[in-house]
Wavefront OBJ file of the C-alpha trace (Angstrom):
o trace
v 125.775 98.944 96.818
v 126.412 100.870 93.595
v 123.298 101.747 91.591
v 123.738 101.665 87.813
v 123.874 104.897 85.828
v 120.868 103.605 83.903
v 118.738 103.312 87.034
v 119.918 106.655 88.385
v 119.040 108.363 85.102
v 115.434 107.135 84.959
v 113.018 109.877 85.964
v 109.974 109.078 88.092
v 106.649 108.517 86.372
v 104.867 111.459 87.936
v 101.375 110.122 87.271
v 102.243 107.265 89.607
v 103.760 109.681 92.121
v 100.543 111.705 92.261
v 98.571 108.469 92.482
v 100.652 107.537 95.547
v 99.926 110.915 97.136
v 96.229 110.488 96.362
v 96.260 107.022 97.952
v 97.933 108.456 101.041
v 95.243 111.131 101.380
v 92.537 108.501 100.913
v 94.144 106.371 103.627
v 93.851 109.370 105.937
v 90.102 109.398 105.344
v 89.860 112.043 102.602
v 87.575 111.540 99.617
v 89.903 111.905 96.622
v 88.702 112.091 93.023
v 91.370 110.210 91.076
v 91.749 111.566 87.545
v 95.482 110.984 87.266
v 95.772 107.434 85.896
v 94.613 105.976 82.591
v 92.821 103.035 84.118
v 89.296 102.271 82.853
v 86.837 101.809 85.693
v 84.904 99.095 83.832
v 87.320 96.191 84.222
v 87.461 93.193 81.904
v 84.351 92.155 79.947
v 82.144 89.653 81.835
v 82.979 86.798 79.440
v 86.679 87.260 80.162
v 86.046 87.109 83.907
v 84.062 83.901 83.393
v 86.868 82.493 81.262
v 89.559 83.099 83.869
v 87.418 81.410 86.527
v 87.132 78.359 84.294
v 90.853 78.331 83.561
v 91.757 78.527 87.245
v 90.122 75.194 88.028
v 93.282 73.513 89.271
v 94.710 72.514 85.905
v 98.477 73.048 85.484
v 99.316 76.506 84.180
v 102.536 75.823 82.322
v 104.575 78.236 80.230
v 103.179 79.034 76.831
v 105.326 79.531 73.753
v 107.479 82.654 74.045
v 105.529 84.255 71.186
v 102.192 83.502 72.861
v 99.355 80.999 72.580
v 98.834 80.144 68.900
v 95.063 80.443 69.360
v 95.412 83.938 70.828
v 97.737 85.076 68.043
v 95.183 83.818 65.531
v 92.359 85.618 67.350
v 94.296 88.890 67.309
v 94.973 88.451 63.587
v 91.237 87.925 62.929
v 90.490 91.053 64.937
v 92.706 93.119 62.634
v 90.860 91.748 59.638
v 87.357 92.221 61.018
v 87.907 95.529 62.836
v 90.432 97.257 60.580
v 90.342 95.438 57.263
v 94.028 94.489 57.516
v 95.295 91.016 56.671
v 97.887 90.094 59.322
v 99.711 86.757 59.435
v 99.368 85.355 63.008
v 103.043 84.423 62.747
v 103.911 88.147 62.894
v 102.114 88.643 66.219
v 104.043 88.463 69.500
v 102.000 88.280 72.718
v 103.707 90.095 75.582
v 103.401 90.946 79.278
v 101.581 94.201 78.570
v 102.365 96.801 75.920
v 105.374 97.852 78.017
v 107.010 94.464 77.435
v 106.259 94.787 73.728
v 108.032 98.147 73.718
v 111.008 96.642 75.561
v 111.296 93.742 73.124
v 110.888 95.905 70.030
v 113.382 98.464 71.289
v 115.893 95.786 72.216
v 115.600 94.380 68.707
v 115.881 97.723 66.890
v 118.116 100.029 68.935
v 121.887 100.169 69.309
v 123.856 102.528 71.574
v 124.327 105.883 69.897
v 121.257 105.641 67.675
v 118.916 108.606 67.580
v 115.152 108.113 67.882
v 112.583 110.832 67.191
v 109.602 111.095 69.564
v 107.013 113.845 69.790
v 106.789 116.188 72.770
v 104.462 115.709 74.638
v 104.427 111.906 74.695
v 104.207 108.929 77.022
v 107.316 109.120 79.236
v 108.054 105.401 79.476
v 108.674 105.186 75.723
v 111.692 107.447 75.875
v 112.916 105.906 79.113
v 112.928 102.456 77.491
v 114.749 103.739 74.397
v 117.381 105.515 76.483
v 117.890 102.399 78.632
v 119.189 100.629 75.536
v 121.711 103.396 74.915
v 119.926 105.400 72.246
v 119.496 109.150 72.289
v 115.936 110.455 72.185
v 115.246 113.696 70.357
v 111.998 115.147 71.646
v 110.406 117.008 68.746
v 108.276 119.941 69.966
v 104.687 119.846 68.741
v 101.900 122.416 68.930
v 98.137 122.571 68.859
v 98.400 123.270 65.101
v 99.700 119.712 64.602
v 97.282 118.316 67.226
v 100.295 117.890 69.561
v 101.508 115.147 67.226
v 104.480 114.631 64.959
v 103.973 115.541 61.318
v 106.146 114.881 58.301
v 107.535 118.422 58.289
v 108.726 118.249 61.910
v 110.219 114.788 61.407
v 112.066 115.969 58.303
v 113.394 119.091 60.022
v 114.765 117.123 63.008
v 116.260 114.247 61.021
v 120.016 113.730 61.320
v 122.565 111.238 60.036
v 122.165 109.307 63.314
v 118.377 108.974 63.168
v 117.441 105.305 63.099
v 113.772 105.317 63.986
v 110.568 107.200 64.777
v 108.139 106.397 67.609
v 104.546 107.579 67.290
v 101.512 107.063 69.516
v 98.122 107.564 67.898
v 95.861 108.290 69.688
v 98.304 109.815 72.115
v 98.845 109.785 75.813
v 98.615 112.547 77.194
v 96.596 114.468 74.604
v 94.092 111.918 73.332
v 94.685 113.202 69.803
v 95.392 111.158 66.679
v 97.694 111.629 63.710
v 95.589 112.044 60.537
v 95.981 108.995 58.293
v 97.579 110.907 55.411
v 100.095 112.517 57.768
v 100.939 109.190 59.382
v 101.491 107.675 55.940
v 103.799 110.580 55.023
v 105.874 110.117 58.182
v 106.185 106.373 57.597
v 107.117 106.908 53.940
v 109.792 109.428 54.885
v 111.353 107.135 57.496
v 111.185 104.058 55.274
v 112.877 105.888 52.393
v 115.727 106.740 54.770
v 116.105 103.177 55.983
v 114.683 103.848 59.453
v 112.192 101.811 61.445
v 108.732 103.035 62.387
v 107.147 102.065 65.704
v 103.498 103.013 66.171
v 101.843 102.669 69.578
v 98.157 101.899 68.962
v 97.033 100.911 72.447
v 94.216 103.494 72.284
v 93.340 102.942 68.613
v 90.105 101.066 69.223
v 88.894 103.772 71.598
v 89.182 106.320 68.773
v 86.162 108.019 67.234
v 84.508 106.322 64.276
v 84.036 108.300 61.075
v 80.745 109.504 59.591
v 80.215 106.075 58.013
v 80.744 104.321 61.353
v 84.188 102.975 60.479
v 86.865 102.685 63.204
v 90.230 104.465 62.859
v 92.732 102.895 60.487
v 95.639 100.909 61.856
v 99.103 102.023 60.795
v 99.434 98.544 59.284
v 97.015 99.600 56.533
v 99.402 102.434 55.640
v 102.759 100.781 56.334
v 102.667 96.965 56.523
v 106.284 96.875 57.753
v 105.752 99.196 60.712
v 106.133 97.762 64.203
v 102.753 98.190 65.878
v 102.155 97.932 69.628
v 98.786 97.194 71.207
v 97.368 96.041 74.516
v 94.428 94.451 76.279
v 94.633 97.172 78.943
v 92.627 100.031 77.448
v 89.940 98.927 74.961
v 89.369 95.669 76.821
v 89.779 97.245 80.289
v 92.392 94.722 81.488
v 95.109 96.977 82.952
v 96.222 94.721 85.792
v 96.240 91.579 83.650
v 99.488 92.761 82.008
v 98.836 91.447 78.531
v 99.675 93.076 75.226
v 101.030 92.312 71.790
v 103.029 93.664 68.899
v 102.863 93.080 65.159
v 106.288 93.039 63.552
v 107.771 92.330 60.111
v 108.373 88.638 59.520
v 112.139 89.112 59.527
v 111.990 90.521 63.077
v 110.056 87.613 64.620
v 113.059 85.339 65.378
v 114.878 88.176 67.151
v 111.831 88.969 69.303
v 111.351 85.306 70.089
v 114.930 84.989 71.362
v 114.595 88.187 73.381
v 111.249 87.117 74.845
v 112.693 83.730 75.847
v 115.476 85.456 77.741
v 113.650 88.476 79.162
v 110.207 87.124 80.085
v 109.877 83.449 79.021
v 106.247 84.208 78.128
v 103.250 86.319 79.077
v 100.910 85.121 81.837
v 99.343 81.825 80.772
v 96.006 82.319 82.628
v 95.666 85.840 81.189
v 96.331 84.547 77.683
v 93.752 81.785 77.937
v 91.144 84.155 79.354
v 91.888 86.820 76.737
v 90.536 84.525 74.027
v 87.106 85.549 75.312
v 87.845 89.176 74.381
v 87.160 88.417 70.741
v 83.673 86.930 71.075
v 80.768 88.991 69.676
v 79.493 89.398 73.243
v 82.737 90.919 74.537
v 83.266 93.141 71.512
v 79.737 94.523 71.909
v 80.511 95.321 75.556
v 83.742 97.094 74.579
v 82.015 99.102 71.854
v 79.339 100.250 74.306
v 82.088 101.349 76.669
v 83.842 103.247 73.865
v 80.621 105.172 73.256
v 80.339 105.913 76.975
v 83.892 107.264 77.011
v 82.761 109.682 74.309
v 79.944 110.847 76.576
v 82.369 111.287 79.462
v 84.684 113.285 77.208
v 81.846 115.673 76.334
v 81.053 116.055 80.037
v 84.674 116.929 80.827
v 85.160 119.300 77.898
v 81.981 121.192 78.777
v 82.969 121.321 82.441
v 86.521 122.547 81.834
v 85.262 125.265 79.476
v 82.728 126.357 82.082
v 85.364 126.794 84.819
v 87.904 128.522 82.579
v 90.416 125.776 81.772
v 90.928 125.716 77.984
v 91.615 122.555 75.991
v 93.665 123.615 72.935
v 92.899 120.418 70.964
v 89.840 118.316 71.827
v 90.772 114.618 71.910
v 89.391 112.124 69.408
v 90.519 108.952 71.136
v 91.941 107.440 74.322
v 90.462 108.935 77.514
v 92.624 111.971 78.198
v 92.200 115.737 78.031
v 95.273 117.955 77.948
v 94.257 121.351 79.300
v 96.135 124.631 79.567
v 96.797 126.141 83.012
v 98.976 128.975 81.686
v 96.344 131.549 82.592
v 96.107 130.520 86.238
v 99.448 131.980 87.319
v 100.598 128.514 88.385
v 102.892 126.023 86.726
v 101.331 122.676 85.925
v 103.179 121.124 88.858
v 101.925 123.800 91.266
v 98.419 123.449 89.871
v 98.399 119.676 90.377
v 99.908 119.876 93.859
v 97.390 122.453 95.010
v 94.442 120.748 93.301
v 95.299 117.567 95.166
v 95.996 119.228 98.471
v 93.147 121.764 98.454
v 90.460 120.189 96.263
v 91.413 116.507 96.644
v 91.483 115.994 92.880
v 94.402 113.972 91.497
v 95.732 115.054 88.074
v 99.044 114.686 86.212
v 101.364 117.616 85.404
v 102.795 118.104 81.925
v 106.260 117.459 83.332
v 105.613 113.752 82.859
v 105.295 114.052 79.114
v 108.229 116.162 77.909
v 109.571 119.690 78.157
v 107.724 121.804 75.601
v 104.396 121.995 77.482
v 105.689 120.751 80.828
v 104.864 123.887 82.787
v 101.687 124.944 81.021
v 99.545 121.839 80.571
v 97.895 119.199 82.745
v 96.500 115.787 81.825
v 93.089 114.711 83.092
v 92.010 111.106 82.640
v 88.291 110.592 82.084
v 88.599 106.845 82.610
v 86.772 107.426 85.925
v 82.979 107.193 86.245
v 80.707 110.024 85.126
v 79.782 110.744 88.749
v 83.462 111.021 89.698
v 84.107 113.298 86.743
v 81.234 115.615 87.665
v 82.482 115.795 91.249
v 86.041 116.416 90.064
v 84.975 119.281 87.782
v 82.890 120.808 90.583
v 85.851 120.715 92.953
v 88.212 122.142 90.321
v 85.714 124.936 89.697
v 85.781 125.895 93.366
v 89.570 125.666 93.365
v 89.740 127.932 90.301
v 87.568 130.472 92.097
v 90.168 130.717 94.878
v 92.859 131.523 92.295
v 90.902 134.473 90.981
l 1 2 3 4 5 6 7 8 9 10 11 12 13 14 15 16 17 18 19 20 21 22 23 24 25 26 27 28 29 30 31 32 33 34 35 36 37 38 39 40 41 42 43 44 45 46 47 48 49 50 51 52 53 54 55 56 57 58 59 60 61 62 63 64 65 66 67 68 69 70 71 72 73 74 75 76 77 78 79 80 81 82 83 84 85 86 87 88 89 90 91 92 93 94 95 96 97 98 99 100 101 102 103 104 105 106 107 108 109 110 111 112 113 114 115 116 117 118 119 120 121 122 123 124 125 126 127 128 129 130 131 132 133 134 135 136 137 138 139 140 141 142 143 144 145 146 147 148 149 150 151 152 153 154 155 156 157 158 159 160 161 162 163 164 165 166 167 168 169 170 171 172 173 174 175 176 177 178 179 180 181 182 183 184 185 186 187 188 189 190 191 192 193 194 195 196 197 198 199 200 201 202 203 204 205 206 207 208 209 210 211 212 213 214 215 216 217 218 219 220 221 222 223 224 225 226 227 228 229 230 231 232 233 234 235 236 237 238 239 240 241 242 243 244 245 246 247 248 249 250 251 252 253 254 255 256 257 258 259 260 261 262 263 264 265 266 267 268 269 270 271 272 273 274 275 276 277 278 279 280 281 282 283 284 285 286 287 288 289 290 291 292 293 294 295 296 297 298 299 300 301 302 303 304 305 306 307 308 309 310 311 312 313 314 315 316 317 318 319 320 321 322 323 324 325 326 327 328 329 330 331 332 333 334 335 336 337 338 339 340 341 342 343 344 345 346 347 348 349 350 351 352 353 354 355 356 357 358 359 360 361 362 363 364 365 366 367 368 369 370 371 372 373 374 375 376 377 378 379 380 381 382 383 384 385 386 387 388 389 390 391
């Protein structure tokens, strides 16, 4: 059987590869601290769990509309208004089978073979894999700690070519947990819009971002660029990773194209998950999620203090998501060697920078603090002992 060039060209997602190795060690009886995957340990809010039990009472679970349950699209629109002060027409919201499906649909609607798309390096690997699957060429734009490992208007301008058709940004970012400052994000969007290019902003970690001194949450890109394509998910803020439910907000003119694509690619997102997700937007559930966001901040402080204590520097402290991107350049090991040995010798699962691009691939490692505080303390203790063996 001949495998397609597309499938042969797709690189592994190394976070999942290390997770498989960690699972294998655990199956052998080893106690492994798993800090490699961005999977909140909380799970869905209690009201959502109650809602799915009620929905699964034997009633028929038929397909929903390809764009999603109207009630859920309306609830998401209200959330933008109440949480971010942005007026979004529910008709512009497309409910999808996770943020990954939203990225597939948006890319399919926006990308033609031969197009160039600018993405920061480091960045979430699946974004570029999806873009390249539709025949576009990804230009990974190197970033540094000076730009918070994020694209800025200057780097976008300097890498722009006649073939550039779009820019993909994640804020806060996976793997760094850092955000693009609002004025810089606006400048990038303005630059791309003036050149007739689309802007896709991945905001799946937005609601886990730090609030400002007045207690206000981070701004959505929609408040800066109403015509940007914005991706979000129930996986991170609402803790529903395995439910595979997300959404995107798109310009009105793009909705019919996404509806046709969704009908053909997925039919619709999971009906039980959609019905249950309505309970995400109750005051009770939102209070639970906010308390968890605060706890993630406490876990972040624990990890940053611990890494500093054992000699693993973090060039840019994160302000959102639940990741720390630390520098292993001083250990004498590449990031891959560091992660392999940390797993094998200390039984701590991490993710090497190789997953996220080329610029910091050998020097940086991602740690996810989505695990419990006890697991994080144990992981830091084990890494400290491992670091001592390197000295």
